[in-house]
C-alpha positions as CSV (number, residue, x, y, z in Angstrom):
1,X,16.2,-43.7,16.7
2,X,20.0,-43.7,17.4
3,X,22.1,-40.3,18.6
4,X,26.0,-40.5,18.1
5,X,27.5,-39.5,21.7
6,X,30.8,-37.0,21.5
7,X,33.1,-36.1,24.0
8,X,34.6,-32.4,24.2
9,X,36.7,-32.8,21.5
10,X,33.9,-33.8,19.0
11,X,35.0,-37.4,18.5
12,X,32.6,-40.0,18.8
13,X,33.1,-42.3,21.8
14,X,29.8,-44.2,21.5
15,X,25.4,-43.9,20.8
16,X,22.7,-43.9,22.6
17,X,19.0,-45.1,21.8
18,X,16.0,-43.1,22.6
19,X,12.2,-43.4,22.0
20,X,10.9,-42.4,18.4
21,X,7.6,-41.1,20.3
22,X,9.7,-38.4,22.1
23,X,12.2,-37.4,19.9
24,X,10.9,-37.8,16.6
25,X,7.3,-37.3,17.1
26,X,4.9,-34.5,15.2
27,X,6.3,-31.2,16.2
28,X,3.0,-29.4,17.8
29,X,3.6,-25.8,17.8
30,X,0.4,-24.7,19.3
31,X,1.8,-26.7,22.2
32,X,4.8,-24.8,22.3
33,X,3.0,-21.4,21.9
34,X,1.2,-22.3,25.1
35,X,4.1,-23.0,27.3
36,X,6.0,-20.1,26.0
37,X,2.7,-17.8,26.9
38,X,2.5,-19.4,30.1
39,X,6.4,-18.7,31.0
40,X,6.3,-15.3,29.7
41,X,3.2,-14.4,32.1
42,X,4.3,-16.1,35.1
43,X,7.4,-13.8,34.4
44,X,6.0,-10.5,34.4
45,X,6.5,-8.6,37.8
46,X,2.6,-7.3,37.5
47,X,4.0,-4.2,39.7
48,X,2.0,-1.8,37.8
49,X,-0.4,0.7,39.6
50,X,-2.3,3.7,39.1
51,X,-3.8,6.1,42.1
52,X,-7.5,5.9,42.7
53,X,-9.8,8.5,44.7
54,X,-8.6,6.7,47.5
55,X,-4.9,7.3,46.9
56,X,-4.4,10.6,45.2
57,X,-3.5,13.5,47.6
58,X,-6.1,16.3,48.2
59,X,-8.5,17.2,51.1
60,X,-11.8,15.1,51.6
61,X,-13.7,18.2,52.3
62,X,-16.6,19.1,50.0
63,X,-15.7,21.8,47.8
64,X,-19.0,23.7,48.2
65,X,-22.2,23.2,49.7
66,X,-24.6,20.7,47.9
67,X,-27.4,23.1,46.9
68,X,-28.1,26.8,46.2
69,X,-24.7,27.7,44.0
70,X,-25.9,27.0,40.9
71,X,-22.9,24.6,40.0
72,X,-23.1,20.5,39.8
73,X,-22.7,19.1,43.0
74,X,-19.5,18.0,44.0
75,X,-18.2,15.4,47.3
76,X,-14.6,15.9,46.8
77,X,-12.0,17.2,44.8
78,X,-10.1,13.7,44.4
79,X,-13.0,13.0,41.8
80,X,-12.0,11.0,38.8
81,X,-14.1,13.8,36.6
82,X,-11.6,16.4,38.1
83,X,-8.1,17.2,36.9
84,X,-5.4,15.7,39.5
85,X,-8.2,13.1,40.5
86,X,-8.3,9.6,41.1
87,X,-8.0,6.9,38.0
88,X,-11.2,5.1,37.2
89,X,-10.2,1.3,36.8
90,X,-6.7,1.5,36.4
91,X,-3.9,-1.2,36.5
92,X,-3.2,-2.7,39.7
93,X,-0.9,-5.1,41.1
94,X,-1.8,-8.7,40.2
95,X,0.1,-12.0,39.4
96,X,-0.2,-12.8,35.2
97,X,0.6,-16.5,36.2
98,X,-2.2,-19.1,35.1
99,X,-2.4,-22.9,35.5
100,X,-1.3,-25.3,32.7
101,X,-1.9,-28.6,32.6
102,X,1.2,-31.0,33.1
103,X,0.3,-32.7,29.8
104,X,0.7,-29.6,27.9
105,X,4.0,-28.8,29.8
106,X,5.2,-32.7,28.6
107,X,3.7,-32.5,25.0
108,X,5.6,-29.0,24.3
109,X,8.8,-29.9,25.5
110,X,8.6,-32.8,23.7
111,X,7.9,-30.9,20.3
112,X,10.6,-28.4,21.2
113,X,12.8,-31.6,21.2
114,X,11.5,-33.1,18.2
115,X,12.0,-29.8,16.3
116,X,15.6,-29.6,16.8
117,X,16.2,-33.2,16.2
118,X,14.5,-32.5,12.8
119,X,16.6,-29.6,12.5
120,X,19.8,-31.6,13.3
121,X,20.9,-29.3,15.8
122,X,20.8,-31.7,19.0
123,X,24.4,-32.5,20.2
124,X,24.8,-35.5,22.6
125,X,28.2,-35.4,24.6
126,X,29.4,-37.8,27.2
127,X,29.7,-35.0,29.7
128,X,29.8,-31.3,30.5
129,X,32.3,-30.3,32.8
130,X,35.1,-27.8,33.3
131,X,38.7,-28.3,34.5
132,X,38.7,-24.5,35.3
133,X,36.5,-21.6,35.7
134,X,37.5,-19.8,32.3
135,X,35.7,-18.6,30.2
136,X,37.8,-18.7,27.2
137,X,37.6,-22.7,27.5
138,X,34.1,-22.6,27.3
139,X,33.8,-21.0,24.4
140,X,36.6,-23.1,22.7
141,X,34.3,-26.0,24.0
142,X,31.2,-24.8,22.4
143,X,33.3,-24.1,18.9
144,X,34.5,-27.5,18.9
145,X,31.1,-29.0,19.2
146,X,29.8,-26.4,16.3
147,X,27.8,-24.7,18.7
148,X,27.0,-21.0,17.7
149,X,24.8,-18.2,18.8
150,X,21.9,-19.1,21.5
151,X,22.5,-22.5,23.4
152,X,21.0,-24.5,25.9
153,X,23.3,-26.9,27.6
154,X,21.7,-29.9,29.9
155,X,23.0,-31.9,32.4
156,X,21.6,-33.9,35.2
157,X,23.6,-32.6,37.7
158,X,25.2,-28.9,37.0
159,X,29.2,-28.6,37.0
160,X,29.9,-25.5,39.1
161,X,32.9,-24.5,37.3
162,X,31.1,-24.7,33.9
163,X,28.0,-22.4,35.5
164,X,30.3,-20.1,36.0
165,X,32.3,-20.5,32.6
166,X,29.3,-19.7,30.5
167,X,27.5,-17.1,32.8
168,X,29.7,-14.4,30.7
169,X,28.8,-15.9,27.2
170,X,25.5,-14.1,25.9
171,X,22.6,-16.2,25.0
172,X,24.3,-19.8,26.3
173,X,22.7,-21.2,29.6
174,X,23.4,-23.9,31.4
175,X,19.9,-26.0,32.8
176,X,19.4,-29.1,34.9
177,X,17.6,-31.6,32.8
178,X,14.6,-31.4,35.3
179,X,13.9,-27.9,34.9
180,X,14.4,-27.8,31.3
181,X,11.4,-25.9,29.4
182,X,9.8,-26.2,25.8
183,X,10.6,-21.9,25.8
184,X,14.2,-22.7,26.1
185,X,14.6,-25.1,24.0
186,X,12.9,-23.2,21.3
187,X,14.8,-20.2,21.9
188,X,18.1,-21.7,21.4
189,X,19.7,-22.4,18.1
190,X,21.1,-25.5,19.6
191,X,20.6,-27.9,22.4
192,X,23.6,-29.7,24.1
193,X,22.6,-32.5,26.4
194,X,24.4,-35.3,27.9
195,X,24.0,-38.6,27.5
196,X,22.5,-39.1,31.0
197,X,20.5,-36.0,30.7
198,X,19.1,-37.5,27.2
199,X,17.9,-40.5,29.3
200,X,16.3,-38.8,32.1
201,X,14.2,-36.4,29.5
202,X,13.3,-39.7,27.6
203,X,12.0,-41.2,31.3
204,X,10.2,-37.6,32.3
205,X,8.3,-37.6,28.6
206,X,7.8,-41.1,27.4
């Protein structure tokens, strides 16, 4: 499989050969789903908490004596059965992250990239850099490349000026090739990758 490499003016300046097994394989949506669920779970803060009988305010004194009153025996006003008492088995702070096999992560990223290739929304450029920190120039660059809506820009090393230029553009993010995930690819309408980043991804996913 071969991709055209374009410059910032969307003019062809070369081509790059890639592995068909990496970028032209079967789109396994199950792997993409697993990877997305894993990343969403890892991003959850998990700071929810309810007060149990040890946390609610109130005296620990026994409301009345155990026997002789005719009423049910009660040991504390913080009893979960009472109003303003503690909550039983309520949510407590926890982490939702879980281990996902490395082969599943690689397979999911392979499938997500193959989907973009099949849709024709993968653009290969010779470089991703900006001469100055200017959002307008970054918007014009994306327009020349035919990139609209959500997009993920992938490079081996991030250009600081370009990163500052695109941070105010909704739905556009700049990612290092070594940190790219299947969720980022699947969530974007277009993927713009440099020739070097594409080769790095191919070596990692082959």
